[in-house]
C-alpha positions in Angstrom: 173.0 44.7 0.5 169.8 44.6 2.5 170.3 41.0 3.2 173.1 42.2 5.7 171.3 44.8 7.2 169.3 43.6 10.3 165.7 44.6 11.2 167.2 46.4 14.1 169.6 48.7 12.3 166.8 49.9 10.2 164.6 51.1 13.1 167.9 52.6 14.6 168.4 54.7 11.6 164.9 55.8 11.3 164.7 56.6 14.9 168.0 58.9 14.5 166.4 60.5 11.5 163.2 61.2 13.3 165.1 62.6 16.2 167.0 65.0 14.3 164.0 66.0 12.5 162.6 66.9 15.8 165.8 68.8 16.8 165.5 70.6 13.4 162.0 71.7 14.2 163.0 72.9 17.7 165.6 75.1 16.1 162.8 76.5 13.6 160.5 76.9 16.7 157.9 74.6 15.1 156.2 73.8 18.4 154.4 71.5 19.2 155.2 69.3 16.0 158.8 69.0 17.1 157.6 67.1 20.3 155.4 64.7 18.2 158.5 63.7 16.3 160.5 63.5 19.7 157.9 61.1 21.0 158.0 58.8 17.9 161.9 58.8 17.9 161.9 58.1 21.7 159.4 55.2 21.2 161.8 53.8 18.2 164.9 54.0 20.1 163.2 52.3 23.4 162.2 49.5 20.8 165.9 49.2 19.6 167.0 49.0 23.2 164.4 46.2 23.9 165.6 44.2 20.8 169.2 44.7 21.9 168.0 43.9 25.4 169.8 47.0 26.4 168.4 48.2 29.7 170.3 51.3 29.7 168.9 52.5 26.3 165.3 51.4 27.4 165.6 53.4 30.7 167.2 56.5 29.2 164.3 56.8 26.8 161.6 56.0 29.4 163.1 59.0 31.2 163.0 61.1 28.3 159.4 60.2 27.4 158.4 61.2 31.1 160.2 64.3 31.2 158.9 65.5 27.8 155.4 64.3 28.5 155.5 66.2 31.7 156.9 69.5 30.0 154.1 69.0 27.2 151.4 68.7 29.4 152.4 71.7 31.7 153.0 74.0 28.6 
């Protein structure tokens, strides 16, 4: 089965899981640890966009990173 799974698919699902953990941590008010998970998830999703050569995915995650970083630094 793993022979049919592409590397990008593995990164995509790890990124998704990490983002979901970040959302859960936000719901549980586990700050700032939730932000750390979001940063990792954003980076991995950006990598997925890069592997797919999908500029829309890359741009939205650069925007998310900048927004999250500014919010984190101003908190």
